[in-house]
C-alpha positions, 0 to 999 in steps of 0.5 A: 499499499505504501508503494502505491502512496509513494507513487501517488505523491511523486505524480502530485509534487510533478504536478505540482512542479508542472512549470519546471522543465524536468517535471514535465518530461515525466509527465509527458511520457505518463500521458502518452503511454496512458493514450498508447494504452488506452488505444490498444485497449480500444483497437483490442476491443473492436477487434474482439467485438468484430469477431463475436459478430462474425462468428455469430453469422457465421453460427446462423447461416450454418444453422439455417434450415431449409424451412426457413430458406423457402418461406410459407405460403401466404395466399393459396390460388383460390384465395388470390383470385378471390381478391383480384376479382375484388380489386377489379369489381372494386375498380370498375364500380367505382372508375363508372360511378364518379363524375370528375367535376364533382371531385374537390381539390384537397389543396384548397 
């Protein structure tokens, strides 16, 4: 515990005498090493995250079955024909019964 207290006392003394040239060099070196350490930790963290995401995607690709590759059919042929007939009936009734002069301009 006294070792850490001695280090802290030395850093405090260097910081208090930061106007002296011989005190600036150790502070600058400590700052530089701290920045390098932080950048190395960030690079390793980014690399680890990228590898984990890549492995996750590979796991999803390998576990995909043929059922997930072909989605289920949502409409059968009868439902599709009924839907198309309903659209056709609606378009034929609305196009013949609408008077173009009776339409109101929504911008007014």
